Structures are given as structure tokens and as C-alpha cells.
N, CA, C and O of each residue as an XYZ file, in Angstrom:
332
protein
N    -167.505     15.397    -42.145
C    -167.306     14.102    -41.559
C    -166.050     14.088    -40.697
O    -165.999     13.469    -39.635
N    -165.044     14.791    -41.193
C    -163.777     14.798    -40.467
C    -163.943     15.415    -39.078
O    -163.346     14.944    -38.110
N    -164.746     16.457    -38.984
C    -164.934     17.133    -37.704
C    -165.798     16.315    -36.743
O    -165.691     16.477    -35.528
N    -166.638     15.451    -37.270
C    -167.568     14.699    -36.439
C    -167.127     13.263    -36.170
O    -167.861     12.490    -35.554
N    -165.932     12.908    -36.629
C    -165.521     11.507    -36.496
C    -165.325     11.067    -35.043
O    -165.321      9.868    -34.761
N    -165.165     12.006    -34.129
C    -165.051     11.650    -32.714
C    -166.417     11.374    -32.085
O    -166.513     10.708    -31.054
N    -167.460     11.889    -32.714
C    -168.814     11.732    -32.192
C    -169.521     10.551    -32.854
O    -170.169      9.751    -32.178
N    -169.398     10.445    -34.160
C    -170.080      9.423    -34.951
C    -169.064      8.522    -35.641
O    -167.928      8.929    -35.887
N    -169.471      7.325    -35.944
C    -168.624      6.427    -36.715
C    -168.678      6.847    -38.187
O    -169.713      7.299    -38.678
N    -167.556      6.691    -38.874
C    -167.482      7.029    -40.293
C    -168.536      6.234    -41.069
O    -169.177      6.755    -41.982
N    -168.699      4.985    -40.696
C    -169.666      4.111    -41.368
C    -171.077      4.701    -41.288
O    -171.800      4.720    -42.284
N    -171.467      5.179    -40.111
C    -172.800      5.753    -39.926
C    -172.965      7.059    -40.684
O    -174.003      7.292    -41.302
N    -171.948      7.914    -40.642
C    -172.034      9.193    -41.354
C    -172.094      8.971    -42.857
O    -172.847      9.647    -43.557
N    -171.305      8.028    -43.356
C    -171.313      7.738    -44.786
C    -172.692      7.264    -45.227
O    -173.172      7.654    -46.292
N    -173.314      6.446    -44.436
C    -174.645      5.953    -44.749
C    -175.656      7.102    -44.744
O    -176.486      7.205    -45.647
N    -175.585      7.960    -43.731
C    -176.519      9.082    -43.612
C    -176.338     10.095    -44.739
O    -177.317     10.664    -45.221
N    -175.099     10.323    -45.162
C    -174.807     11.312    -46.203
C    -174.808     10.717    -47.608
O    -174.598     11.415    -48.600
N    -175.051      9.408    -47.664
C    -175.104      8.691    -48.939
C    -173.814      8.824    -49.735
O    -173.830      9.101    -50.934
N    -172.704      8.621    -49.046
C    -171.387      8.566    -49.684
C    -170.734      7.253    -49.268
O    -171.151      6.615    -48.302
N    -169.708      6.864    -50.009
C    -169.006      5.634    -49.651
C    -167.879      5.949    -48.682
O    -167.304      7.037    -48.703
N    -167.580      4.985    -47.840
C    -166.454      5.168    -46.915
C    -165.155      5.289    -47.691
O    -164.294      6.100    -47.353
N    -165.018      4.481    -48.729
C    -163.784      4.532    -49.521
C    -163.628      5.892    -50.199
O    -162.512      6.397    -50.324
N    -164.735      6.484    -50.637
C    -164.688      7.816    -51.235
C    -164.242      8.874    -50.242
O    -163.500      9.795    -50.584
N    -164.701      8.729    -49.012
C    -164.300      9.665    -47.962
C    -162.799      9.579    -47.708
O    -162.125     10.605    -47.622
N    -162.275      8.367    -47.589
C    -160.842      8.197    -47.340
C    -160.009      8.623    -48.547
O    -158.900      9.136    -48.392
N    -160.536      8.413    -49.727
C    -159.837      8.863    -50.940
C    -159.756     10.393    -50.956
O    -158.730     10.967    -51.321
N    -160.856     11.044    -50.555
C    -160.876     12.503    -50.494
C    -159.841     13.026    -49.497
O    -159.180     14.031    -49.759
N    -159.700     12.349    -48.359
C    -158.724     12.779    -47.359
C    -157.295     12.720    -47.886
O    -156.470     13.570    -47.553
N    -157.007     11.721    -48.705
C    -155.655     11.537    -49.213
C    -155.387     12.343    -50.480
O    -154.235     12.507    -50.881
N    -156.430     12.838    -51.099
C    -156.290     13.533    -52.376
C    -155.543     14.853    -52.212
O    -155.694     15.553    -51.211
N    -154.756     15.166    -53.194
C    -154.080     16.457    -53.257
C    -155.066     17.442    -53.864
O    -155.461     17.292    -55.020
N    -155.465     18.444    -53.099
C    -156.441     19.402    -53.588
C    -155.843     20.215    -54.722
O    -154.681     20.619    -54.662
N    -156.630     20.451    -55.740
C    -156.161     21.128    -56.941
C    -155.815     22.589    -56.716
O    -156.177     23.187    -55.703
N    -155.116     23.138    -57.672
C    -154.683     24.533    -57.573
C    -155.872     25.485    -57.606
O    -155.843     26.530    -56.956
N    -156.928     25.134    -58.363
C    -158.110     25.995    -58.432
C    -158.788     26.076    -57.058
O    -159.229     27.148    -56.643
N    -158.867     24.954    -56.364
C    -159.447     24.931    -55.020
C    -158.629     25.807    -54.087
O    -159.194     26.569    -53.302
N    -157.318     25.712    -54.162
C    -156.452     26.503    -53.299
C    -156.580     27.989    -53.608
O    -156.597     28.816    -52.696
N    -156.671     28.335    -54.906
C    -156.859     29.734    -55.295
C    -158.192     30.259    -54.762
O    -158.274     31.389    -54.281
N    -159.231     29.432    -54.853
C    -160.543     29.841    -54.356
C    -160.511     30.099    -52.856
O    -161.161     31.027    -52.375
N    -159.768     29.298    -52.117
C    -159.663     29.498    -50.666
C    -158.987     30.835    -50.358
O    -159.407     31.546    -49.446
N    -157.953     31.176    -51.108
C    -157.262     32.455    -50.921
C    -158.194     33.605    -51.269
O    -158.297     34.579    -50.524
N    -158.879     33.483    -52.417
C    -159.814     34.529    -52.832
C    -160.948     34.683    -51.824
O    -161.361     35.803    -51.525
N    -161.444     33.590    -51.309
C    -162.536     33.652    -50.340
C    -162.116     34.408    -49.080
O    -162.900     35.176    -48.524
N    -160.905     34.193    -48.642
C    -160.404     34.925    -47.471
C    -160.330     36.422    -47.769
O    -160.697     37.242    -46.928
N    -159.856     36.778    -48.968
C    -159.775     38.193    -49.348
C    -161.168     38.797    -49.514
O    -161.390     39.955    -49.159
N    -162.100     38.022    -50.049
C    -163.479     38.491    -50.202
C    -164.074     38.794    -48.837
O    -164.725     39.823    -48.657
N    -163.858     37.914    -47.883
C    -164.391     38.121    -46.533
C    -163.809     39.374    -45.906
O    -164.532     40.134    -45.262
N    -162.500     39.604    -46.084
C    -161.870     40.813    -45.542
C    -162.499     42.064    -46.139
O    -162.846     42.999    -45.418
N    -162.643     42.073    -47.464
C    -163.194     43.230    -48.147
C    -164.652     43.452    -47.756
O    -165.080     44.588    -47.553
N    -165.407     42.372    -47.652
C    -166.823     42.479    -47.298
C    -166.987     43.019    -45.874
O    -167.847     43.864    -45.627
N    -166.174     42.539    -44.950
C    -166.239     43.028    -43.572
C    -165.786     44.481    -43.482
O    -166.335     45.256    -42.699
N    -164.781     44.854    -44.284
C    -164.292     46.236    -44.276
C    -165.357     47.207    -44.786
O    -165.367     48.376    -44.402
N    -166.249     46.728    -45.646
C    -167.317     47.576    -46.169
C    -168.559     47.533    -45.285
O    -169.630     47.991    -45.684
N    -168.412     46.986    -44.090
C    -169.523     46.791    -43.161
C    -170.626     45.951    -43.797
O    -171.818     46.168    -43.580
N    -170.172     44.979    -44.595
C    -171.033     43.994    -45.250
C    -172.070     44.618    -46.169
O    -173.199     44.138    -46.270
N    -171.667     45.710    -46.846
C    -172.592     46.366    -47.771
C    -172.202     46.176    -49.230
O    -173.052     46.317    -50.109
N    -170.950     45.861    -49.510
C    -170.503     45.704    -50.888
C    -171.007     44.403    -51.485
O    -171.037     43.365    -50.823
N    -171.399     44.479    -52.738
C    -171.761     43.293    -53.496
C    -170.584     42.841    -54.339
O    -169.470     43.344    -54.192
N    -170.837     41.895    -55.215
C    -169.744     41.324    -55.998
C    -169.034     42.319    -56.915
O    -167.818     42.206    -57.070
N    -169.724     43.293    -57.536
C    -168.979     44.233    -58.389
C    -167.934     45.054    -57.618
O    -166.806     45.222    -58.082
N    -168.312     45.556    -56.455
C    -167.367     46.359    -55.673
C    -166.275     45.493    -55.048
O    -165.117     45.906    -54.980
N    -166.637     44.303    -54.597
C    -165.637     43.387    -54.050
C    -164.641     43.026    -55.149
O    -163.434     42.974    -54.912
N    -165.159     42.776    -56.356
C    -164.280     42.455    -57.495
C    -163.312     43.601    -57.752
O    -162.130     43.377    -58.012
N    -163.813     44.821    -57.678
C    -162.958     45.992    -57.893
C    -161.876     46.065    -56.818
O    -160.717     46.339    -57.130
N    -162.237     45.827    -55.568
C    -161.255     45.820    -54.479
C    -160.185     44.759    -54.704
O    -158.996     45.011    -54.509
N    -160.622     43.560    -55.119
C    -159.669     42.480    -55.370
C    -158.737     42.824    -56.526
O    -157.540     42.542    -56.472
N    -159.290     43.433    -57.573
C    -158.470     43.815    -58.721
C    -157.416     44.843    -58.331
O    -156.264     44.762    -58.758
N    -157.822     45.807    -57.519
C    -156.877     46.826    -57.062
C    -155.790     46.233    -56.164
O    -154.671     46.742    -56.103
N    -156.136     45.158    -55.476
C    -155.168     44.493    -54.596
C    -154.272     43.507    -55.364
O    -153.353     42.921    -54.794
N    -154.552     43.333    -56.666
C    -153.701     42.470    -57.485
C    -154.185     41.045    -57.646
O    -153.445     40.194    -58.140
N    -155.411     40.769    -57.239
C    -155.976     39.433    -57.410
C    -156.777     39.406    -58.706
O    -157.843     40.015    -58.793
N    -156.270     38.708    -59.702
C    -156.951     38.636    -60.984
C    -157.996     37.542    -61.006
O    -157.674     36.359    -60.895
N    -159.253     37.942    -61.152
C    -160.338     36.977    -61.284
C    -161.543     37.710    -61.860
O    -161.571     38.940    -61.898
N    -162.524     36.955    -62.303
C    -163.709     37.568    -62.907
C    -164.734     37.934    -61.838
O    -164.714     37.408    -60.725
N    -165.625     38.845    -62.202
C    -166.691     39.244    -61.290
C    -167.630     38.077    -61.028
O    -168.158     37.938    -59.924
N    -167.841     37.235    -62.040
C    -168.722     36.075    -61.850
C    -168.130     35.079    -60.865
O    -168.858     34.449    -60.098
N    -166.827     34.939    -60.886
C    -166.170     34.030    -59.925
C    -166.334     34.576    -58.509
O    -166.594     33.821    -57.572
N    -166.179     35.900    -58.361
C    -166.364     36.527    -57.054
C    -167.799     36.318    -56.575
O    -168.028     35.990    -55.411
N    -168.766     36.509    -57.476
C    -170.175     36.344    -57.115
C    -170.458     34.895    -56.686
O    -171.200     34.663    -55.731
N    -169.869     33.927    -57.393
C    -170.075     32.517    -57.055
C    -169.486     32.204    -55.688
O    -170.098     31.491    -54.893
N    -168.300     32.735    -55.412
C    -167.666     32.485    -54.117
C    -168.397     33.184    -52.979
O    -168.389     32.706    -51.844
N    -169.024     34.303    -53.277
C    -169.767     35.027    -52.245
C    -171.063     34.322    -51.872
O    -171.589     34.534    -50.779
N    -171.576     33.497    -52.752
C    -172.809     32.785    -52.424
C    -172.512     31.842    -51.329
O    -173.403     31.123    -50.875
């Protein structure tokens, strides 16, 4: 919604997406949690590792690369973020 606010009115987008306008503004002001921020960092590292493997590595190998780089997380978390 934030990216399209110059094209569409917030009111129209909220109606189309079945969300409230107040919820959208609350989300904008909300302090994103530490887990969300960690996931964003991990996702960037996952993308680097995946591109370095010419997009052939799956979650087990990506998890191993992340572990060797010092990023502690589970293989299931890596698999979820890769989806």
C-alpha cells in the first residue's frame, strides 16, 4: 500500500485488500520487532548464498553456509524464509 499510495487512495486500497485504514496507519507507526529485523538480515544472507551457488543450493546447504558465517538459526527457519 505504501508503494502505491501515489497511484491509489489509501481508502480504496484498504477496501480492496480488506484491511482497515487505521490498521494500515498503525502498522506504519509500529516499531518492527527484533525477530522481523533478524529475518530481514538472514534473508539478505540467504539470497547472497543462493546466488553464489548459482541458485542450486537448498535449505540444508544454505543453512550450513549461514552457520559457517556465524549466523545461528535452524534449518527449518532457513527453509521458511526461502519459500
